[in-house]
N, C-alpha and C positions, 0 to 999 in steps of 0.2 A: 505635740499638737493631739488631741484625742481623736479617735477613729470616728467620732460621729461628726466630724467637719467634712464638708465637701466643698471643693471649688469647682465654680461653674463660672459660664458667661453671664454676664448681669443681663437681665430682662427689663423690658419696659416696666414690669410691676413692681422692681424693685429699686424705683427711683426715689421714693420717699424712705425707705429703709437706708438707703445709699447715704442720702441727704443726712439724716439723723446720725449715722456713723460718723461722716466728718464733722459734724457739728460736736458731738459728744467726744472726739477724739482730740480736736484741735480747740475747743471752747469758742469758737467762733464761726461764722456763715462763710469766710473768703473760700477756702479749699472746697466745700460744697457746692458754691456757687461756679468755683471753677470747672468742676467735673460737670455741672450743668452746661456751661457756657461751651465747652470743648464738645460735648455731646451736641448741642444745639448747632454748632457752626460745622458738625462733620468732621472735627479734628480728632476724636478719638481712634485710635488704632487697635486698642484692647482694653477691655474693662470687665473685670472678674470679681465675683462676690466668694466670700468663704461664708456658708451656711451651716447652723446646726438645725434647730427647727425654724431658724429665720435668719436672714443675713446678720453676719457680727463682723466682717471684714470686707474692705473694697481695695481695690488697686486699679489707677488707670494709667494708659499710657497714651500719648499724642503724638502727632506728625511733627517732625523736625525737618527743616530744610537745610541740607548743607550747601551753601551759597555757591561754592566752587566746585561741588561734587553733587549736582541734583539727581544723578543716578542711583547714588547709596540711599538705601533705605534705611532711615534714622526716625530715633522716636525717644521722647523723655518719658520716664517714671513719674509721674506727680498728680495726683498724691496717692499715698498708701495709707490706710487708716484702719484700724480696730477698736471696736467697742471697748473703752475702758474695763468694762465687766469681763471681757473675754481676752484680755492682753495677757502676756506671760505663758501662753499657751501655745506657741508656734504657728499660730495663724498667720501673721504678718509674713513669716519666712516662708510658710506653705503658698501664699498668694505670690510672693515673689519668684520662687523657684518654678511654680507653675507656670507663670506668665513667660520668664524668659524661655523655659521649654517650648511654650507655644508659638512666642516670638521667632525663635531661631527654625521651628518646623515649618513657620509660615514665610520665610526665606528674609526676614529683616536682618540688617546688617549691623546695625550699632544701637545701643541704649545708652543715655545720659540720665544720668539721676543728681540731685542737690538734696545730699542728705549726710548721716554720720558716717563716716568712714569704716568705723569699727562695725557697724552693722551692715552696711552694703559691700564690703569688702568680703564677707563670707560668700558671697554669690558670684565674686569675681570682679566686681566694680573697683578702680583704682584711680585715684587722683593724677597720678602720673599719665596715665592713657587720656585723660581729659585736658592734657596741655596742650595738646594738638589742636584744641579748639578756642574759637573768639565768641564766647556768649556774654549776655549780661548777668551771668552769675558765677564767672571765673573767679577761682579760688579754692581753697582747701577742700571746702565740702563738694564741690563739682567732680563727679565721677562718671569715667566712660566704660563700657563693657563693649568690645566687637562681639558680634553674634556670627560673623563670618570673616573670611579672609579678607574679603573688601571691606569690612569693617576696620580692620587692622590698618588698612591704609588711607582711612578717613582722615580728613584734617580741615582747618579753616573755620571761616565765621558759620555761624549757625543761626538760623531764625527758627524762634518758636512761635507756636500757635498765638494767633492775636489775643487769646483769653489772658494770655500769661502777664501782658501789658496791663490788663485790668486789674490783676490781682492786688489787692491791699494789704 
């Protein structure tokens, strides 16, 4: 990653840039709309942007409910996007690493992600750890990362924020 990239919390003035990043990265509106809905519903737990002279990457985490273990602080990483013109420069990795550090420091216990195990495995996410959970996304691409000792004990059914049910 170039030293001119700064990772910081997203601000209200970043909304249109965040929307554009997701549309450009995914080639559709669904992920951009997911972020907007999560924010509108108050379900975002962390939203970071990577900036050069403008935002070029975004990562969002939202609340998860562990149905049988409600005292566990769990969140879902989704989505992560980098402007296609800024990809392959370590921006996505910087967003993931910075966000996991912030979540750990803030007392979160567990993070789940649905994505490429080769990519997210670099940060400690593992499909094996996700087998303890029952989600609408069970399978090889669902991965978990305990962020605390309590997170290592987590298991059971998981409820995602309502915005995920509307994801097309």
